[in-house]
C-alpha positions in Angstrom: 0.0 0.0 0.0 1.2 3.5 -0.8 1.1 5.7 2.2 -0.8 8.3 0.2 -3.5 5.7 -0.7 -6.6 7.2 1.0 -8.4 3.9 1.2 -5.5 2.4 3.1 -5.3 5.3 5.5 -9.1 5.3 6.2 -9.0 1.9 7.9 -6.7 3.3 10.6 -8.4 6.6 11.3 -11.0 5.2 13.8 -8.1 3.7 15.9 -6.1 6.9 16.1 -8.6 9.8 16.0 -8.2 12.0 19.1 -5.4 9.7 20.3 -1.8 11.0 21.0 1.4 10.2 19.1 4.7 11.3 20.6 7.4 11.8 17.9 11.0 11.8 19.2 13.2 13.6 16.7 17.0 13.2 16.6 18.6 16.6 16.2 20.2 15.4 13.0 16.7 14.8 11.5 15.6 18.4 12.2 18.4 19.8 10.0 18.1 17.1 7.3 16.8 18.1 3.9 13.9 15.7 4.2 12.6 17.4 7.4 10.2 19.6 5.5 8.6 16.5 4.0 8.4 14.9 7.5 6.5 18.0 8.7 4.1 17.5 5.9 3.5 14.0 7.3 2.8 15.6 10.7 0.3 17.9 9.0 -1.5 14.8 7.6 -1.7 13.3 11.1 -3.1 16.5 12.5 -5.6 16.8 9.6 -6.9 13.3 10.8 -7.4 14.6 14.3 -4.4 12.8 15.7 -2.8 14.7 18.5 0.9 15.1 18.0 3.7 16.0 20.5 7.2 16.6 19.1 10.2 15.9 21.4 13.6 16.7 19.9 17.2 16.1 20.7 20.2 18.3 20.0 23.4 16.2 20.3 24.5 16.7 16.7 24.0 20.5 17.0 25.9 20.6 20.4 28.9 18.9 18.8 28.7 21.3 15.8 28.5 24.4 18.1 31.3 23.1 20.3 33.6 22.6 17.2 32.7 26.0 15.9 33.8 27.7 19.2 36.7 25.4 19.8 35.2 23.8 22.8 35.0 20.2 24.0 31.5 19.4 25.3 31.3 17.4 28.4 28.0 15.8 27.5 26.2 15.7 24.1 23.5 13.1 24.7 22.2 14.2 28.1 23.5 11.1 30.0 26.9 12.1 31.2 28.3 15.1 33.1 27.0 18.5 31.9 29.3 21.4 32.9 28.2 25.1 32.6 29.7 25.7 29.1 28.1 22.5 27.8 24.7 23.6 29.3 25.0 26.9 27.4 25.7 25.0 24.2 22.7 22.7 24.8 20.5 25.7 25.4 21.7 27.5 22.3 21.3 24.4 20.1 17.9 23.4 21.5 16.5 26.9 21.1 17.7 27.1 17.5 16.2 23.7 16.7 12.9 24.5 18.4 12.7 27.7 16.3 13.4 25.7 13.1 10.5 23.3 14.0 8.2 26.2 14.7 9.1 27.7 11.4 8.4 24.4 9.6 5.1 23.9 11.3 4.0 27.5 10.6 4.7 26.8 6.9 2.2 24.0 7.2 -0.4 26.1 8.9 0.0 24.3 12.2 -0.1 26.0 15.5 2.7 25.1 17.9 4.4 26.2 21.1 7.4 25.3 23.2 6.0 24.9 26.8 8.0 24.5 30.0 6.3 21.2 30.7 9.3 19.1 31.8 10.0 19.5 35.5 13.5 18.1 36.2 15.8 17.7 39.1 19.6 17.2 39.1 20.8 13.7 38.3 23.1 14.3 41.3 26.2 12.4 42.4 26.6 8.9 40.9 29.5 6.7 42.0 31.1 9.7 43.6 30.8 11.9 40.4 28.7 15.1 40.4 26.8 15.3 37.1 26.3 19.0 37.6 23.7 20.3 35.1 22.6 16.9 33.8 19.0 16.5 34.9 16.4 13.7 35.2 12.7 14.1 34.4 10.8 14.4 37.7 7.4 14.9 36.2 5.5 16.1 33.2 3.0 18.9 33.3 0.2 16.9 31.9 -2.5 19.5 32.4 -0.5 22.0 30.3 0.1 19.6 27.5 -3.5 18.3 27.4 -4.8 21.9 27.3 -2.6 22.6 24.3 -3.5 19.4 22.5 -7.2 20.0 23.1 -6.8 23.3 21.3 -5.1 21.7 18.3 -1.6 23.1 19.2 1.5 21.0 18.7 3.8 21.1 21.8 7.5 21.1 20.9 9.6 19.8 23.8 13.4 20.4 23.8 15.9 18.3 25.7 15.8 20.7 28.6 14.1 20.6 32.0 13.4 23.1 34.7 13.2 22.8 38.5 11.2 24.8 41.0 13.9 27.4 41.3 13.9 28.1 37.6 17.2 26.3 37.0 17.7 24.6 33.6 19.1 21.1 33.2 20.2 19.1 30.2 18.1 16.0 29.9 18.3 13.0 27.5 15.7 13.5 24.8 14.9 9.8 24.5 14.0 9.7 28.2 11.9 12.9 27.9 10.0 11.2 25.0 9.3 8.2 27.2 8.2 10.3 30.1 5.9 12.4 27.9 4.4 9.4 26.2 3.7 7.7 29.5 2.2 10.9 31.1 -0.1 11.5 28.1 -1.0 7.8 27.7 0.1 8.0 24.1 -0.9 5.1 21.8 2.4 5.4 19.8 5.9 6.6 20.6 8.0 7.0 17.4 11.8 7.5 17.6 12.8 9.2 14.3 16.5 8.9 13.7 19.0 8.7 10.8 19.0 4.9 11.1 16.5 2.5 9.5 15.5 1.0 12.8 17.1 -1.3 15.4 19.6 -3.6 13.7 21.2 -6.7 15.3 24.3 -7.8 13.5 23.3 -5.6 10.6 19.8 -7.2 10.3 16.8 -5.0 10.8 14.2 -6.1 13.5 10.9 -5.4 11.8 8.4 -6.4 14.5 8.9 -8.1 17.8 7.0 -8.7 21.1 8.6 -6.9 24.1 9.5 -10.1 25.9 11.3 -11.4 22.8 13.1 -8.1 22.3 14.3 -8.1 25.9 15.8 -11.5 25.3 17.6 -10.1 22.3 19.0 -7.2 24.4 20.1 -9.6 27.1 21.9 -11.9 24.8 23.0 -9.6 21.9 23.2 -6.1 23.2 26.8 -5.7 21.9 25.5 -6.7 18.4 23.5 -3.4 18.4 25.4 -0.3 17.3 26.1 2.2 20.1 23.9 4.9 18.5 21.0 2.5 18.5 21.4 1.2 22.0 19.7 4.2 23.6 16.7 3.8 21.3 16.6 0.1 22.2 16.7 0.6 25.9 14.2 3.4 25.9 11.9 1.4 23.7 11.8 -1.3 26.4 11.2 1.4 29.0 8.3 2.8 27.0 6.6 -0.5 26.5 6.9 -1.3 30.3 5.4 2.2 31.0 2.3 1.2 29.1 2.9 2.5 25.6 1.4 -0.2 23.3 3.5 0.5 20.2 7.0 1.9 20.0 8.5 2.5 16.6 12.1 3.3 15.5 12.2 4.7 11.9 14.5 6.5 9.5 13.4 10.1 9.2 15.3 10.5 6.0 12.9 8.2 4.1 10.4 10.1 2.0 6.9 9.7 3.4 8.4 7.2 5.9 6.3 8.4 8.8 3.0 7.8 7.0 4.2 4.5 5.7 5.0 3.4 9.2 1.7 4.6 10.7 -0.7 3.7 7.8 0.7 0.6 6.2 0.7 -2.9 7.6 4.4 -3.4 6.7 6.0 -0.2 7.9 9.5 0.8 7.2 11.4 0.4 10.5 11.2 -1.4 13.8 8.1 -1.9 15.8 8.2 -3.3 19.4 4.8 -4.0 20.9 4.0 -4.4 24.5 0.8 -6.4 24.1 0.0 -9.3 21.8 -1.5 -7.2 19.1 -1.7 -10.1 16.7 -4.9 -12.1 16.5 -6.0 -15.3 14.8 -9.8 -15.2 14.1 -12.3 -17.0 11.9 -12.6 -15.5 8.4 -15.7 -13.5 7.6 -17.3 -12.9 4.2 -15.5 -9.5 4.0 -12.2 -11.4 4.2 -12.7 -13.5 1.0 -11.1 -10.9 -1.2 -8.2 -10.5 1.3 -7.6 -14.3 1.1 -7.5 -14.2 -2.6 -5.1 -11.2 -2.7 -2.9 -12.8 0.0 -2.6 -16.0 -1.9 -2.4 -14.6 -5.4 1.4 -14.8 -5.8 1.4 -18.4 -4.4 -1.3 -19.5 -6.8 0.6 -18.0 -9.7 3.8 -19.8 -8.7 1.7 -23.0 -8.3 2.6 -23.2 -4.6 -1.1 -23.2 -3.7 -4.1 -24.4 -5.7 -6.4 -21.7 -7.1 -9.5 -21.1 -5.0 -12.3 -19.1 -6.6 -14.5 -16.8 -4.6 -17.5 -19.2 -4.6 -15.1 -22.0 -3.5 -13.9 -20.0 -0.5 -17.4 -18.8 0.4 -18.8 -22.3 0.3 -16.3 -23.4 3.0 -15.8 -20.0 4.7 -16.1 -21.6 8.1 -12.9 -23.5 7.5 -10.8 -20.4 7.0 -8.9 -18.4 9.6 -7.1 -15.0 9.3 -4.0 -13.9 11.1 -4.3 -10.1 11.4 -2.0 -7.4 12.7 -3.7 -4.2 13.9 -6.9 -5.5 12.2 -5.2 -6.1 8.9 -5.0 -9.7 7.4 -1.4 -10.7 6.8 -1.8 -14.5 6.7 -4.4 -17.2 6.3 -5.0 -20.9 6.8 -7.8 -23.4 6.5 -8.8 -26.6 8.4 -11.0 -28.9 6.3 -12.5 -31.7 8.4 -13.3 -35.3 7.5 -15.3 -36.4 10.6 -15.8 -40.0 9.5 -12.1 -40.6 9.2 -11.3 -38.3 12.2 -8.9 -36.5 9.9 -8.3 -32.8 9.3 -6.5 -31.2 6.4 -4.4 -28.1 7.0 -4.8 -26.1 3.7 -4.2 -22.7 2.2 -1.4 -21.7 4.6 0.1 -18.4 3.4 2.0 -15.5 5.0 2.5 -12.1 3.4 6.2 -12.0 2.4 6.6 -8.7 4.4 5.8 -10.7 7.5 7.9 -13.8 6.8 10.5 -15.0 9.4 8.4 -13.9 12.3 7.0 -17.3 13.2 3.5 -16.6 11.9 3.4 -19.7 9.8 4.4 -21.8 12.8 1.7 -20.1 14.9 -1.0 -20.9 12.3 0.1 -24.5 12.1 -0.1 -24.8 15.9 -3.5 -23.1 15.9 -4.9 -25.5 13.4 -3.4 -28.5 15.3 -5.0 -27.3 18.5 -8.3 -26.8 16.7 -8.1 -30.3 15.3 -7.4 -31.8 18.7 -10.4 -29.8 20.2 -12.6 -31.4 17.6 -11.5 -34.9 18.5 -9.5 -35.5 15.3 -6.7 -38.0 15.4 -4.7 -37.1 12.4 -3.8 -33.9 10.5 -2.9 -33.9 6.8 -1.5 -31.3 4.5 -0.6 -31.4 0.8 2.3 -29.4 -0.6 4.3 -29.1 -3.8 7.0 -26.7 -2.6 6.8 -26.2 1.1 6.9 -29.8 2.3 10.3 -29.4 4.0 8.8 -26.5 6.0 5.9 -28.6 7.3 8.3 -31.3 8.2 10.9 -29.1 10.1 8.5 -26.6 11.6 5.2 -28.5 11.9 6.4 -32.0 12.8 4.8 -33.6 9.8 6.0 -36.9 8.2 5.8 -37.9 4.6 2.8 -40.1 3.8 1.2 -41.4 0.6 -2.0 -40.6 -1.3 -3.5 -43.6 0.4 -3.6 -41.7 3.6 -6.2 -39.3 2.2 -9.9 -39.7 2.9 -11.8 -41.2 -0.2 -13.4 -37.9 -1.3 -10.1 -36.0 -0.9 -8.2 -38.8 -2.8 -10.5 -38.3 -5.8 -9.7 -34.6 -5.9 -6.0 -35.3 -5.5 -5.9 -37.6 -8.4 -8.0 -35.3 -10.6 -5.8 -32.3 -9.9 -2.7 -33.7 -11.5 -0.5 -31.6 -9.1 1.3 -34.7 -7.6 1.6 -33.0 -4.3 3.4 -34.6 -1.4 1.1 -35.9 1.3 2.2 -35.1 4.8 0.8 -36.6 7.9 0.8 -35.8 11.7 -0.7 -38.0 14.3 -2.5 -35.9 17.0 -2.9 -38.7 19.6 -0.4 -41.2 21.0 -0.5 -44.5 19.3 
């Protein structure tokens, strides 16, 4: 789906209308040539009545300012020690970036403001080291931000916090974004950086459940590049704080923000805190989706062609695997009660969602359904994926004689010469 496809966007609007997205922008993205396009994407979100908060970093600009003035900053990312000169650099850089964002939003007829909504306190002395003007978020002024959002105003929050005495502290923008998203009960937190997402050993994580992602961090943290580790750790923190979807995307990709929000595939990394995937029985409205999903497999003769009347006739046998209410895979269970056999059929996963264990989940789902129905044997026929069923599903190769009589007749008439695979569901 193209992100500009209105029909594709419309299906998401009921989920997101009047809900809050927090967009965490790396400083390098704000000064990138694609930033104007990114703000157009923000304008689209606002036009759909999605509430948007922008949190921005400034590390790249702090380094640039320091180099310009011949200084060596003590802390660029808001996690180390911030001395007085570095705090001044951070304030100068953050104020300039905030102004650029205000200019860009004004060009898109969006109202925006930079509120003093982050109340911070000193990070203090850690392991005997005073972190000086490095701060930690104490709380977020939710009432102020909600008032602005209710009036259609986009809050822009820099990596700075203020205490009750009016002192300014340098705070890490990723942690600010998490705190703001938690306080506002945002439905999405999106880290927008120069990287494609979170990569482990150079391979992009597309979608992953929080628990699985925590395992990756525990075992392979060193395989994640240093510049992405902050995003990874704050992604976990956000999910644990109750944010259901946390994204990490490349802000330099044209229309990337819309593609991530309004397409099933997205462009970057999505870590989700709840099991947002669902297997459900297919409905009449899903018939076209099943045909579209399996079209490529039918053309490559991996699956047999099923016409709309054929699917509708046995619609109760079909199941859909959906992500955020969008079908990404399907499977069928045809039952032969007299023989106590079931046939696993029409298993297909959208290529964009391969290698995420969806096929295995569907096999397990059908197997459990067959057991619930008192079936003793599960069959499947395959011309190209038989090794998959053997290795992932525990099937063994059988013969056409294992098929029920009616199914055997169709098998012989098809001329496909599919391999017959069998799995016993009860102990012998």
